[in-house]
mmCIF file as Biopython writes it, N, C-alpha, C and O atoms, coordinates in Angstrom:
data_model
#
loop_
_atom_site.group_PDB
_atom_site.id
_atom_site.type_symbol
_atom_site.label_atom_id
_atom_site.label_alt_id
_atom_site.label_comp_id
_atom_site.label_asym_id
_atom_site.label_entity_id
_atom_site.label_seq_id
_atom_site.pdbx_PDB_ins_code
_atom_site.Cartn_x
_atom_site.Cartn_y
_atom_site.Cartn_z
_atom_site.occupancy
_atom_site.B_iso_or_equiv
_atom_site.auth_seq_id
_atom_site.auth_asym_id
_atom_site.pdbx_PDB_model_num
ATOM 1   N N  . MET A ? 1  ? 143.895 107.865 45.388 1.0 0.0 1  A 1 
ATOM 2   C CA . MET A ? 1  ? 144.473 106.715 45.585 1.0 0.0 1  A 1 
ATOM 3   C C  . MET A ? 1  ? 143.960 105.904 46.089 1.0 0.0 1  A 1 
ATOM 4   O O  . MET A ? 1  ? 143.344 106.565 46.925 1.0 0.0 1  A 1 
ATOM 5   N N  . SER A ? 2  ? 143.540 104.332 46.373 1.0 0.0 2  A 1 
ATOM 6   C CA . SER A ? 2  ? 143.444 103.552 47.029 1.0 0.0 2  A 1 
ATOM 7   C C  . SER A ? 2  ? 144.516 102.620 47.802 1.0 0.0 2  A 1 
ATOM 8   O O  . SER A ? 2  ? 145.620 102.355 47.324 1.0 0.0 2  A 1 
ATOM 9   N N  . ILE A ? 3  ? 144.049 102.147 49.078 1.0 0.0 3  A 1 
ATOM 10  C CA . ILE A ? 3  ? 144.966 101.074 50.128 1.0 0.0 3  A 1 
ATOM 11  C C  . ILE A ? 3  ? 144.962 99.529  49.094 1.0 0.0 3  A 1 
ATOM 12  O O  . ILE A ? 3  ? 143.937 98.848  49.054 1.0 0.0 3  A 1 
ATOM 13  N N  . ASP A ? 4  ? 145.782 99.263  48.583 1.0 0.0 4  A 1 
ATOM 14  C CA . ASP A ? 4  ? 145.939 97.554  48.583 1.0 0.0 4  A 1 
ATOM 15  C C  . ASP A ? 4  ? 144.805 96.781  49.827 1.0 0.0 4  A 1 
ATOM 16  O O  . ASP A ? 4  ? 144.495 97.131  50.966 1.0 0.0 4  A 1 
ATOM 17  N N  . LYS A ? 5  ? 144.462 95.775  49.101 1.0 0.0 5  A 1 
ATOM 18  C CA . LYS A ? 5  ? 143.643 94.967  49.888 1.0 0.0 5  A 1 
ATOM 19  C C  . LYS A ? 5  ? 144.563 94.294  50.991 1.0 0.0 5  A 1 
ATOM 20  O O  . LYS A ? 5  ? 144.356 94.270  52.204 1.0 0.0 5  A 1 
ATOM 21  N N  . SER A ? 6  ? 145.546 93.794  50.339 1.0 0.0 6  A 1 
ATOM 22  C CA . SER A ? 6  ? 146.406 93.164  51.345 1.0 0.0 6  A 1 
ATOM 23  C C  . SER A ? 6  ? 147.162 94.048  52.570 1.0 0.0 6  A 1 
ATOM 24  O O  . SER A ? 6  ? 147.573 93.532  53.610 1.0 0.0 6  A 1 
ATOM 25  N N  . LEU A ? 7  ? 147.273 95.617  52.207 1.0 0.0 7  A 1 
ATOM 26  C CA . LEU A ? 7  ? 147.599 96.090  53.360 1.0 0.0 7  A 1 
ATOM 27  C C  . LEU A ? 7  ? 146.552 96.715  54.486 1.0 0.0 7  A 1 
ATOM 28  O O  . LEU A ? 7  ? 146.895 97.318  55.502 1.0 0.0 7  A 1 
ATOM 29  N N  . LYS A ? 8  ? 145.309 96.453  54.100 1.0 0.0 8  A 1 
ATOM 30  C CA . LYS A ? 8  ? 144.428 97.010  55.116 1.0 0.0 8  A 1 
ATOM 31  C C  . LYS A ? 8  ? 144.371 95.943  56.097 1.0 0.0 8  A 1 
ATOM 32  O O  . LYS A ? 8  ? 144.467 94.733  55.889 1.0 0.0 8  A 1 
ATOM 33  N N  . ILE A ? 9  ? 144.161 96.708  57.470 1.0 0.0 9  A 1 
ATOM 34  C CA . ILE A ? 9  ? 144.142 96.051  58.578 1.0 0.0 9  A 1 
ATOM 35  C C  . ILE A ? 9  ? 142.303 95.653  58.630 1.0 0.0 9  A 1 
ATOM 36  O O  . ILE A ? 9  ? 141.414 96.458  58.350 1.0 0.0 9  A 1 
ATOM 37  N N  . SER A ? 10 ? 142.116 94.328  59.030 1.0 0.0 10 A 1 
ATOM 38  C CA . SER A ? 10 ? 140.542 93.885  59.010 1.0 0.0 10 A 1 
ATOM 39  C C  . SER A ? 10 ? 139.869 94.273  60.338 1.0 0.0 10 A 1 
ATOM 40  O O  . SER A ? 10 ? 138.638 94.250  60.359 1.0 0.0 10 A 1 
ATOM 41  N N  . SER A ? 11 ? 140.728 94.727  61.763 1.0 0.0 11 A 1 
ATOM 42  C CA . SER A ? 11 ? 140.295 95.263  62.843 1.0 0.0 11 A 1 
ATOM 43  C C  . SER A ? 11 ? 140.584 96.520  62.773 1.0 0.0 11 A 1 
ATOM 44  O O  . SER A ? 11 ? 141.249 96.814  63.766 1.0 0.0 11 A 1 
ATOM 45  N N  . GLY A ? 12 ? 140.395 97.539  61.999 1.0 0.0 12 A 1 
ATOM 46  C CA . GLY A ? 12 ? 140.852 98.798  61.643 1.0 0.0 12 A 1 
ATOM 47  C C  . GLY A ? 12 ? 140.673 99.644  63.082 1.0 0.0 12 A 1 
ATOM 48  O O  . GLY A ? 12 ? 141.586 100.121 63.756 1.0 0.0 12 A 1 
ATOM 49  N N  . GLY A ? 13 ? 139.193 99.695  63.366 1.0 0.0 13 A 1 
ATOM 50  C CA . GLY A ? 13 ? 139.044 100.486 64.471 1.0 0.0 13 A 1 
ATOM 51  C C  . GLY A ? 13 ? 138.915 99.827  65.702 1.0 0.0 13 A 1 
ATOM 52  O O  . GLY A ? 13 ? 138.681 100.535 66.681 1.0 0.0 13 A 1 
ATOM 53  N N  . ALA A ? 14 ? 139.030 98.517  65.862 1.0 0.0 14 A 1 
ATOM 54  C CA . ALA A ? 14 ? 139.257 97.785  67.124 1.0 0.0 14 A 1 
ATOM 55  C C  . ALA A ? 14 ? 140.496 97.538  68.513 1.0 0.0 14 A 1 
ATOM 56  O O  . ALA A ? 14 ? 140.836 96.682  69.330 1.0 0.0 14 A 1 
ATOM 57  N N  . LYS A ? 15 ? 140.846 99.010  68.052 1.0 0.0 15 A 1 
ATOM 58  C CA . LYS A ? 15 ? 142.120 99.035  69.003 1.0 0.0 15 A 1 
ATOM 59  C C  . LYS A ? 15 ? 142.026 99.458  70.307 1.0 0.0 15 A 1 
ATOM 60  O O  . LYS A ? 15 ? 141.207 100.280 70.717 1.0 0.0 15 A 1 
ATOM 61  N N  . GLN A ? 16 ? 143.089 98.744  71.134 1.0 0.0 16 A 1 
ATOM 62  C CA . GLN A ? 16 ? 142.802 98.949  72.864 1.0 0.0 16 A 1 
ATOM 63  C C  . GLN A ? 16 ? 142.935 100.889 73.202 1.0 0.0 16 A 1 
ATOM 64  O O  . GLN A ? 16 ? 143.857 101.643 72.888 1.0 0.0 16 A 1 
ATOM 65  N N  . ARG A ? 17 ? 141.793 101.165 73.843 1.0 0.0 17 A 1 
ATOM 66  C CA . ARG A ? 17 ? 141.605 102.624 74.191 1.0 0.0 17 A 1 
ATOM 67  C C  . ARG A ? 17 ? 142.761 102.925 75.580 1.0 0.0 17 A 1 
ATOM 68  O O  . ARG A ? 17 ? 142.917 102.282 76.618 1.0 0.0 17 A 1 
ATOM 69  N N  . ASN A ? 18 ? 143.301 103.907 75.181 1.0 0.0 18 A 1 
ATOM 70  C CA . ASN A ? 18 ? 144.042 103.805 76.886 1.0 0.0 18 A 1 
ATOM 71  C C  . ASN A ? 18 ? 143.157 105.079 77.604 1.0 0.0 18 A 1 
ATOM 72  O O  . ASN A ? 18 ? 143.760 105.630 78.525 1.0 0.0 18 A 1 
ATOM 73  N N  . VAL A ? 19 ? 142.230 105.441 77.390 1.0 0.0 19 A 1 
ATOM 74  C CA . VAL A ? 19 ? 141.359 106.709 77.951 1.0 0.0 19 A 1 
ATOM 75  C C  . VAL A ? 19 ? 140.117 106.235 78.040 1.0 0.0 19 A 1 
ATOM 76  O O  . VAL A ? 19 ? 139.520 105.792 77.058 1.0 0.0 19 A 1 
ATOM 77  N N  . LEU A ? 20 ? 139.513 106.295 79.473 1.0 0.0 20 A 1 
ATOM 78  C CA . LEU A ? 20 ? 137.884 105.976 79.161 1.0 0.0 20 A 1 
ATOM 79  C C  . LEU A ? 20 ? 136.862 107.454 79.263 1.0 0.0 20 A 1 
ATOM 80  O O  . LEU A ? 20 ? 137.181 108.479 79.866 1.0 0.0 20 A 1 
ATOM 81  N N  . THR A ? 21 ? 135.797 107.266 78.630 1.0 0.0 21 A 1 
ATOM 82  C CA . THR A ? 21 ? 134.998 108.582 78.700 1.0 0.0 21 A 1 
ATOM 83  C C  . THR A ? 21 ? 134.322 108.405 80.195 1.0 0.0 21 A 1 
ATOM 84  O O  . THR A ? 21 ? 134.017 107.469 80.934 1.0 0.0 21 A 1 
ATOM 85  N N  . ARG A ? 22 ? 134.281 109.403 80.207 1.0 0.0 22 A 1 
ATOM 86  C CA . ARG A ? 22 ? 133.337 110.124 81.944 1.0 0.0 22 A 1 
ATOM 87  C C  . ARG A ? 22 ? 132.723 108.991 82.044 1.0 0.0 22 A 1 
ATOM 88  O O  . ARG A ? 22 ? 133.367 108.304 82.836 1.0 0.0 22 A 1 
ATOM 89  N N  . ALA A ? 23 ? 131.728 108.373 81.622 1.0 0.0 23 A 1 
ATOM 90  C CA . ALA A ? 23 ? 130.294 107.487 81.868 1.0 0.0 23 A 1 
ATOM 91  C C  . ALA A ? 23 ? 131.355 105.964 81.970 1.0 0.0 23 A 1 
ATOM 92  O O  . ALA A ? 23 ? 130.958 105.056 82.701 1.0 0.0 23 A 1 
ATOM 93  N N  . GLU A ? 24 ? 132.242 105.851 81.452 1.0 0.0 24 A 1 
ATOM 94  C CA . GLU A ? 24 ? 133.292 104.411 81.666 1.0 0.0 24 A 1 
ATOM 95  C C  . GLU A ? 24 ? 133.837 104.528 82.817 1.0 0.0 24 A 1 
ATOM 96  O O  . GLU A ? 24 ? 133.820 103.542 83.553 1.0 0.0 24 A 1 
ATOM 97  N N  . ARG A ? 25 ? 134.512 105.863 83.306 1.0 0.0 25 A 1 
ATOM 98  C CA . ARG A ? 25 ? 135.045 106.266 84.778 1.0 0.0 25 A 1 
ATOM 99  C C  . ARG A ? 25 ? 134.308 106.003 85.653 1.0 0.0 25 A 1 
ATOM 100 O O  . ARG A ? 25 ? 134.611 105.293 86.611 1.0 0.0 25 A 1 
ATOM 101 N N  . LEU A ? 26 ? 132.927 106.673 85.419 1.0 0.0 26 A 1 
ATOM 102 C CA . LEU A ? 26 ? 132.041 106.599 86.520 1.0 0.0 26 A 1 
ATOM 103 C C  . LEU A ? 26 ? 131.306 105.095 87.116 1.0 0.0 26 A 1 
ATOM 104 O O  . LEU A ? 26 ? 130.973 104.834 88.272 1.0 0.0 26 A 1 
ATOM 105 N N  . GLU A ? 27 ? 131.210 104.354 86.040 1.0 0.0 27 A 1 
ATOM 106 C CA . GLU A ? 27 ? 131.114 103.022 86.113 1.0 0.0 27 A 1 
ATOM 107 C C  . GLU A ? 27 ? 131.931 102.437 86.943 1.0 0.0 27 A 1 
ATOM 108 O O  . GLU A ? 27 ? 131.474 101.998 87.999 1.0 0.0 27 A 1 
ATOM 109 N N  . LYS A ? 28 ? 133.310 102.308 86.638 1.0 0.0 28 A 1 
ATOM 110 C CA . LYS A ? 28 ? 134.706 101.901 87.463 1.0 0.0 28 A 1 
ATOM 111 C C  . LYS A ? 28 ? 134.506 102.223 88.849 1.0 0.0 28 A 1 
ATOM 112 O O  . LYS A ? 28 ? 134.552 101.431 89.790 1.0 0.0 28 A 1 
ATOM 113 N N  . LEU A ? 29 ? 134.299 103.358 88.884 1.0 0.0 29 A 1 
ATOM 114 C CA . LEU A ? 29 ? 134.483 103.992 90.271 1.0 0.0 29 A 1 
ATOM 115 C C  . LEU A ? 29 ? 132.952 103.412 90.935 1.0 0.0 29 A 1 
ATOM 116 O O  . LEU A ? 29 ? 132.914 102.714 91.947 1.0 0.0 29 A 1 
ATOM 117 N N  . ILE A ? 30 ? 132.226 103.666 90.480 1.0 0.0 30 A 1 
ATOM 118 C CA . ILE A ? 30 ? 131.168 103.106 91.232 1.0 0.0 30 A 1 
ATOM 119 C C  . ILE A ? 30 ? 131.152 100.991 91.670 1.0 0.0 30 A 1 
ATOM 120 O O  . ILE A ? 30 ? 130.652 100.519 92.691 1.0 0.0 30 A 1 
ATOM 121 N N  . GLU A ? 31 ? 131.697 100.344 90.783 1.0 0.0 31 A 1 
ATOM 122 C CA . GLU A ? 31 ? 131.982 99.258  90.615 1.0 0.0 31 A 1 
ATOM 123 C C  . GLU A ? 31 ? 133.038 99.001  91.936 1.0 0.0 31 A 1 
ATOM 124 O O  . GLU A ? 31 ? 132.921 98.016  92.665 1.0 0.0 31 A 1 
ATOM 125 N N  . GLN A ? 32 ? 134.045 100.006 92.117 1.0 0.0 32 A 1 
ATOM 126 C CA . GLN A ? 32 ? 134.963 99.674  93.029 1.0 0.0 32 A 1 
ATOM 127 C C  . GLN A ? 32 ? 134.718 101.033 94.450 1.0 0.0 32 A 1 
ATOM 128 O O  . GLN A ? 32 ? 135.596 101.479 95.189 1.0 0.0 32 A 1 
ATOM 129 N N  . ASP A ? 33 ? 133.393 101.357 94.428 1.0 0.0 33 A 1 
ATOM 130 C CA . ASP A ? 33 ? 132.279 102.159 95.657 1.0 0.0 33 A 1 
ATOM 131 C C  . ASP A ? 33 ? 134.097 102.760 95.950 1.0 0.0 33 A 1 
ATOM 132 O O  . ASP A ? 33 ? 134.953 102.319 96.717 1.0 0.0 33 A 1 
ATOM 133 N N  . ARG A ? 34 ? 134.133 103.807 95.058 1.0 0.0 34 A 1 
ATOM 134 C CA . ARG A ? 34 ? 135.146 105.039 95.292 1.0 0.0 34 A 1 
ATOM 135 C C  . ARG A ? 34 ? 134.276 106.400 94.648 1.0 0.0 34 A 1 
ATOM 136 O O  . ARG A ? 34 ? 134.813 107.497 94.496 1.0 0.0 34 A 1 
ATOM 137 N N  . TRP A ? 35 ? 132.976 106.140 94.336 1.0 0.0 35 A 1 
ATOM 138 C CA . TRP A ? 35 ? 131.945 107.346 93.907 1.0 0.0 35 A 1 
ATOM 139 C C  . TRP A ? 35 ? 130.493 107.564 94.362 1.0 0.0 35 A 1 
ATOM 140 O O  . TRP A ? 35 ? 129.515 107.078 93.795 1.0 0.0 35 A 1 
ATOM 141 N N  . GLN A ? 36 ? 130.470 108.257 95.321 1.0 0.0 36 A 1 
ATOM 142 C CA . GLN A ? 36 ? 128.943 108.316 95.724 1.0 0.0 36 A 1 
ATOM 143 C C  . GLN A ? 36 ? 127.839 109.090 95.130 1.0 0.0 36 A 1 
ATOM 144 O O  . GLN A ? 36 ? 128.146 109.981 94.338 1.0 0.0 36 A 1 
ATOM 145 N N  . GLU A ? 37 ? 126.833 108.918 95.349 1.0 0.0 37 A 1 
ATOM 146 C CA . GLU A ? 37 ? 125.517 109.910 94.805 1.0 0.0 37 A 1 
ATOM 147 C C  . GLU A ? 37 ? 125.625 111.069 95.456 1.0 0.0 37 A 1 
ATOM 148 O O  . GLU A ? 37 ? 125.682 111.309 96.662 1.0 0.0 37 A 1 
ATOM 149 N N  . GLY A ? 38 ? 125.659 112.141 93.997 1.0 0.0 38 A 1 
ATOM 150 C CA . GLY A ? 38 ? 125.821 113.406 94.770 1.0 0.0 38 A 1 
ATOM 151 C C  . GLY A ? 38 ? 127.244 114.182 94.491 1.0 0.0 38 A 1 
ATOM 152 O O  . GLY A ? 38 ? 127.413 115.399 94.410 1.0 0.0 38 A 1 
ATOM 153 N N  . ASP A ? 39 ? 128.186 113.166 94.371 1.0 0.0 39 A 1 
ATOM 154 C CA . ASP A ? 39 ? 129.827 113.761 94.547 1.0 0.0 39 A 1 
ATOM 155 C C  . ASP A ? 39 ? 129.728 114.972 92.972 1.0 0.0 39 A 1 
ATOM 156 O O  . ASP A ? 39 ? 128.780 115.447 92.348 1.0 0.0 39 A 1 
ATOM 157 N N  . SER A ? 40 ? 130.824 115.050 92.878 1.0 0.0 40 A 1 
ATOM 158 C CA . SER A ? 40 ? 131.131 116.355 91.507 1.0 0.0 40 A 1 
ATOM 159 C C  . SER A ? 40 ? 131.640 115.006 90.474 1.0 0.0 40 A 1 
ATOM 160 O O  . SER A ? 40 ? 132.411 114.082 90.733 1.0 0.0 40 A 1 
ATOM 161 N N  . ILE A ? 41 ? 130.923 115.297 89.304 1.0 0.0 41 A 1 
ATOM 162 C CA . ILE A ? 41 ? 131.565 114.800 88.199 1.0 0.0 41 A 1 
ATOM 163 C C  . ILE A ? 41 ? 132.590 115.014 87.559 1.0 0.0 41 A 1 
ATOM 164 O O  . ILE A ? 41 ? 133.037 114.319 86.646 1.0 0.0 41 A 1 
ATOM 165 N N  . LEU A ? 42 ? 133.197 116.356 88.159 1.0 0.0 42 A 1 
ATOM 166 C CA . LEU A ? 42 ? 134.216 117.220 87.483 1.0 0.0 42 A 1 
ATOM 167 C C  . LEU A ? 42 ? 135.466 116.789 88.058 1.0 0.0 42 A 1 
ATOM 168 O O  . LEU A ? 42 ? 134.994 116.269 89.069 1.0 0.0 42 A 1 
ATOM 169 N N  . GLY A ? 43 ? 136.236 116.684 88.124 1.0 0.0 43 A 1 
ATOM 170 C CA . GLY A ? 43 ? 137.853 115.959 88.876 1.0 0.0 43 A 1 
ATOM 171 C C  . GLY A ? 43 ? 137.794 114.779 89.759 1.0 0.0 43 A 1 
ATOM 172 O O  . GLY A ? 43 ? 137.969 114.672 90.972 1.0 0.0 43 A 1 
ATOM 173 N N  . LEU A ? 44 ? 137.389 113.585 88.489 1.0 0.0 44 A 1 
ATOM 174 C CA . LEU A ? 44 ? 137.229 112.404 89.111 1.0 0.0 44 A 1 
ATOM 175 C C  . LEU A ? 44 ? 138.670 111.837 89.262 1.0 0.0 44 A 1 
ATOM 176 O O  . LEU A ? 44 ? 139.671 112.131 88.608 1.0 0.0 44 A 1 
ATOM 177 N N  . PRO A ? 45 ? 138.489 110.699 90.578 1.0 0.0 45 A 1 
ATOM 178 C CA . PRO A ? 45 ? 139.865 110.037 90.531 1.0 0.0 45 A 1 
ATOM 179 C C  . PRO A ? 45 ? 140.288 109.343 89.350 1.0 0.0 45 A 1 
ATOM 180 O O  . PRO A ? 45 ? 139.407 108.878 88.627 1.0 0.0 45 A 1 
ATOM 181 N N  . LYS A ? 46 ? 141.721 109.169 88.976 1.0 0.0 46 A 1 
ATOM 182 C CA . LYS A ? 46 ? 142.149 108.068 87.864 1.0 0.0 46 A 1 
ATOM 183 C C  . LYS A ? 46 ? 141.800 106.589 87.768 1.0 0.0 46 A 1 
ATOM 184 O O  . LYS A ? 46 ? 142.141 105.846 88.689 1.0 0.0 46 A 1 
ATOM 185 N N  . VAL A ? 47 ? 141.194 106.152 86.796 1.0 0.0 47 A 1 
ATOM 186 C CA . VAL A ? 47 ? 140.847 104.574 87.113 1.0 0.0 47 A 1 
ATOM 187 C C  . VAL A ? 47 ? 142.158 104.250 85.977 1.0 0.0 47 A 1 
ATOM 188 O O  . VAL A ? 47 ? 142.523 104.990 85.064 1.0 0.0 47 A 1 
ATOM 189 N N  . ARG A ? 48 ? 142.630 103.122 86.297 1.0 0.0 48 A 1 
ATOM 190 C CA . ARG A ? 48 ? 143.280 102.106 86.009 1.0 0.0 48 A 1 
ATOM 191 C C  . ARG A ? 48 ? 142.408 101.192 84.660 1.0 0.0 48 A 1 
ATOM 192 O O  . ARG A ? 48 ? 141.422 100.481 84.854 1.0 0.0 48 A 1 
ATOM 193 N N  . VAL A ? 49 ? 143.219 101.494 82.994 1.0 0.0 49 A 1 
ATOM 194 C CA . VAL A ? 49 ? 142.319 100.823 82.153 1.0 0.0 49 A 1 
ATOM 195 C C  . VAL A ? 49 ? 142.757 99.346  82.298 1.0 0.0 49 A 1 
ATOM 196 O O  . VAL A ? 49 ? 143.927 99.177  82.643 1.0 0.0 49 A 1 
ATOM 197 N N  . GLN A ? 50 ? 142.052 98.341  82.103 1.0 0.0 50 A 1 
ATOM 198 C CA . GLN A ? 50 ? 142.857 96.973  82.042 1.0 0.0 50 A 1 
ATOM 199 C C  . GLN A ? 50 ? 143.168 96.591  80.260 1.0 0.0 50 A 1 
ATOM 200 O O  . GLN A ? 50 ? 142.243 96.267  79.515 1.0 0.0 50 A 1 
ATOM 201 N N  . LYS A ? 51 ? 144.294 96.678  79.895 1.0 0.0 51 A 1 
ATOM 202 C CA . LYS A ? 51 ? 145.008 96.260  78.752 1.0 0.0 51 A 1 
ATOM 203 C C  . LYS A ? 51 ? 144.360 94.667  78.665 1.0 0.0 51 A 1 
ATOM 204 O O  . LYS A ? 51 ? 144.503 93.911  79.626 1.0 0.0 51 A 1 
ATOM 205 N N  . LEU A ? 52 ? 143.695 94.266  77.522 1.0 0.0 52 A 1 
ATOM 206 C CA . LEU A ? 52 ? 143.661 92.631  77.554 1.0 0.0 52 A 1 
ATOM 207 C C  . LEU A ? 52 ? 144.928 92.069  76.382 1.0 0.0 52 A 1 
ATOM 208 O O  . LEU A ? 52 ? 145.207 92.524  75.273 1.0 0.0 52 A 1 
ATOM 209 N N  . SER A ? 53 ? 145.308 91.329  76.870 1.0 0.0 53 A 1 
ATOM 210 C CA . SER A ? 53 ? 146.499 90.573  76.775 1.0 0.0 53 A 1 
ATOM 211 C C  . SER A ? 53 ? 146.040 89.066  75.654 1.0 0.0 53 A 1 
ATOM 212 O O  . SER A ? 53 ? 145.731 88.149  76.415 1.0 0.0 53 A 1 
ATOM 213 N N  . LEU A ? 54 ? 145.961 88.753  74.630 1.0 0.0 54 A 1 
ATOM 214 C CA . LEU A ? 54 ? 146.023 87.440  73.886 1.0 0.0 54 A 1 
ATOM 215 C C  . LEU A ? 54 ? 146.777 86.986  73.891 1.0 0.0 54 A 1 
ATOM 216 O O  . LEU A ? 54 ? 147.804 87.420  73.368 1.0 0.0 54 A 1 
ATOM 217 N N  . LYS A ? 55 ? 146.668 85.493  74.674 1.0 0.0 55 A 1 
ATOM 218 C CA . LYS A ? 55 ? 147.704 84.493  74.462 1.0 0.0 55 A 1 
ATOM 219 C C  . LYS A ? 55 ? 147.294 83.501  73.266 1.0 0.0 55 A 1 
ATOM 220 O O  . LYS A ? 55 ? 146.191 83.076  72.922 1.0 0.0 55 A 1 
ATOM 221 N N  . LYS A ? 56 ? 148.422 83.313  72.821 1.0 0.0 56 A 1 
ATOM 222 C CA . LYS A ? 56 ? 148.502 82.394  71.607 1.0 0.0 56 A 1 
ATOM 223 C C  . LYS A ? 56 ? 148.307 80.912  71.760 1.0 0.0 56 A 1 
ATOM 224 O O  . LYS A ? 56 ? 149.221 80.333  72.346 1.0 0.0 56 A 1 
ATOM 225 N N  . LYS A ? 57 ? 147.310 80.197  71.353 1.0 0.0 57 A 1 
ATOM 226 C CA . LYS A ? 57 ? 147.019 78.992  71.850 1.0 0.0 57 A 1 
ATOM 227 C C  . LYS A ? 57 ? 147.932 77.967  71.396 1.0 0.0 57 A 1 
ATOM 228 O O  . LYS A ? 57 ? 148.396 77.985  70.257 1.0 0.0 57 A 1 
ATOM 229 N N  . LYS A ? 58 ? 148.224 77.013  72.306 1.0 0.0 58 A 1 
ATOM 230 C CA . LYS A ? 58 ? 149.169 75.943  71.961 1.0 0.0 58 A 1 
ATOM 231 C C  . LYS A ? 58 ? 148.487 74.827  71.276 1.0 0.0 58 A 1 
ATOM 232 O O  . LYS A ? 58 ? 147.308 74.634  71.573 1.0 0.0 58 A 1 
ATOM 233 N N  . LYS A ? 59 ? 148.995 74.141  70.491 1.0 0.0 59 A 1 
ATOM 234 C CA . LYS A ? 59 ? 148.344 73.013  69.704 1.0 0.0 59 A 1 
ATOM 235 C C  . LYS A ? 59 ? 148.592 72.002  70.781 1.0 0.0 59 A 1 
ATOM 236 O O  . LYS A ? 59 ? 149.428 71.783  71.657 1.0 0.0 59 A 1 
ATOM 237 N N  . VAL A ? 60 ? 147.342 71.419  70.254 1.0 0.0 60 A 1 
ATOM 238 C CA . VAL A ? 60 ? 146.861 70.097  71.204 1.0 0.0 60 A 1 
ATOM 239 C C  . VAL A ? 60 ? 147.473 69.013  70.933 1.0 0.0 60 A 1 
ATOM 240 O O  . VAL A ? 60 ? 147.620 68.664  69.762 1.0 0.0 60 A 1 
ATOM 241 N N  . LYS A ? 61 ? 147.997 68.195  72.097 1.0 0.0 61 A 1 
ATOM 242 C CA . LYS A ? 61 ? 149.022 66.944  71.535 1.0 0.0 61 A 1 
ATOM 243 C C  . LYS A ? 61 ? 147.321 65.895  71.173 1.0 0.0 61 A 1 
ATOM 244 O O  . LYS A ? 61 ? 146.200 65.987  71.673 1.0 0.0 61 A 1 
ATOM 245 N N  . LYS A ? 62 ? 147.731 65.239  70.406 1.0 0.0 62 A 1 
ATOM 246 C CA . LYS A ? 62 ? 146.739 64.377  69.527 1.0 0.0 62 A 1 
ATOM 247 C C  . LYS A ? 62 ? 146.526 63.014  70.465 1.0 0.0 62 A 1 
ATOM 248 O O  . LYS A ? 62 ? 147.524 62.347  70.737 1.0 0.0 62 A 1 
ATOM 249 N N  . THR A ? 63 ? 145.456 62.682  70.867 1.0 0.0 63 A 1 
ATOM 250 C CA . THR A ? 63 ? 144.955 61.920  71.849 1.0 0.0 63 A 1 
ATOM 251 C C  . THR A ? 63 ? 145.719 60.019  71.537 1.0 0.0 63 A 1 
ATOM 252 O O  . THR A ? 63 ? 146.237 59.716  70.462 1.0 0.0 63 A 1 
ATOM 253 N N  . GLU A ? 64 ? 145.662 59.570  72.077 1.0 0.0 64 A 1 
ATOM 254 C CA . GLU A ? 64 ? 146.362 58.108  71.734 1.0 0.0 64 A 1 
ATOM 255 C C  . GLU A ? 64 ? 145.356 57.364  70.969 1.0 0.0 64 A 1 
ATOM 256 O O  . GLU A ? 64 ? 145.738 56.311  70.459 1.0 0.0 64 A 1 
ATOM 257 N N  . GLU A ? 65 ? 143.909 57.793  70.768 1.0 0.0 65 A 1 
ATOM 258 C CA . GLU A ? 65 ? 142.954 57.059  69.992 1.0 0.0 65 A 1 
ATOM 259 C C  . GLU A ? 65 ? 142.982 57.257  68.555 1.0 0.0 65 A 1 
ATOM 260 O O  . GLU A ? 65 ? 142.495 56.541  67.680 1.0 0.0 65 A 1 
ATOM 261 N N  . GLU A ? 66 ? 143.796 58.619  68.422 1.0 0.0 66 A 1 
ATOM 262 C CA . GLU A ? 66 ? 143.330 59.233  67.241 1.0 0.0 66 A 1 
ATOM 263 C C  . GLU A ? 66 ? 144.940 58.843  66.480 1.0 0.0 66 A 1 
ATOM 264 O O  . GLU A ? 66 ? 144.881 58.744  65.254 1.0 0.0 66 A 1 
ATOM 265 N N  . GLU A ? 67 ? 146.275 58.633  67.088 1.0 0.0 67 A 1 
ATOM 266 C CA . GLU A ? 67 ? 146.807 58.251  66.770 1.0 0.0 67 A 1 
ATOM 267 C C  . GLU A ? 67 ? 146.817 56.177  66.291 1.0 0.0 67 A 1 
ATOM 268 O O  . GLU A ? 67 ? 147.527 55.703  65.404 1.0 0.0 67 A 1 
ATOM 269 N N  . GLU A ? 68 ? 145.960 55.459  67.070 1.0 0.0 68 A 1 
ATOM 270 C CA . GLU A ? 68 ? 145.667 54.283  66.858 1.0 0.0 68 A 1 
ATOM 271 C C  . GLU A ? 68 ? 144.905 54.200  65.834 1.0 0.0 68 A 1 
ATOM 272 O O  . GLU A ? 68 ? 145.092 53.122  65.269 1.0 0.0 68 A 1 
ATOM 273 N N  . LYS A ? 69 ? 144.077 54.878  65.294 1.0 0.0 69 A 1 
ATOM 274 C CA . LYS A ? 69 ? 143.217 54.961  64.433 1.0 0.0 69 A 1 
ATOM 275 C C  . LYS A ? 69 ? 143.983 55.435  63.141 1.0 0.0 69 A 1 
ATOM 276 O O  . LYS A ? 69 ? 143.339 55.369  62.094 1.0 0.0 69 A 1 
ATOM 277 N N  . LYS A ? 70 ? 145.270 55.902  63.080 1.0 0.0 70 A 1 
ATOM 278 C CA . LYS A ? 70 ? 145.835 56.122  61.907 1.0 0.0 70 A 1 
ATOM 279 C C  . LYS A ? 70 ? 146.790 55.275  61.296 1.0 0.0 70 A 1 
ATOM 280 O O  . LYS A ? 70 ? 147.098 55.000  60.136 1.0 0.0 70 A 1 
ATOM 281 N N  . GLU A ? 71 ? 147.303 54.826  62.846 1.0 0.0 71 A 1 
ATOM 282 C CA . GLU A ? 71 ? 148.155 53.490  62.415 1.0 0.0 71 A 1 
ATOM 283 C C  . GLU A ? 71 ? 147.265 52.435  61.894 1.0 0.0 71 A 1 
ATOM 284 O O  . GLU A ? 71 ? 147.946 51.520  61.429 1.0 0.0 71 A 1 
ATOM 285 N N  . GLU A ? 72 ? 146.208 52.255  61.814 1.0 0.0 72 A 1 
ATOM 286 C CA . GLU A ? 72 ? 145.384 50.831  61.811 1.0 0.0 72 A 1 
ATOM 287 C C  . GLU A ? 72 ? 144.977 51.324  60.014 1.0 0.0 72 A 1 
ATOM 288 O O  . GLU A ? 72 ? 145.269 50.585  59.074 1.0 0.0 72 A 1 
ATOM 289 N N  . GLY A ? 73 ? 144.534 52.176  59.900 1.0 0.0 73 A 1 
ATOM 290 C CA . GLY A ? 73 ? 143.860 52.841  58.523 1.0 0.0 73 A 1 
ATOM 291 C C  . GLY A ? 73 ? 145.310 52.835  57.289 1.0 0.0 73 A 1 
ATOM 292 O O  . GLY A ? 73 ? 145.151 53.269  56.148 1.0 0.0 73 A 1 
#
């Protein structure tokens, strides 16, 4: 049985991950100067994952020019 179109999520695979791969952790550690070349890749220190929160856009108030055009027309 298939799922109805209205129940499907369009961004199904685009969830925020809470675990980084070893390569991603190494990149973050190198940026923070917490890992030097030659250090062991086993037992890496923890790296905080930045969660992105999207803010809702506020409606932009109409400018005076647009209001004047509507009043004239």
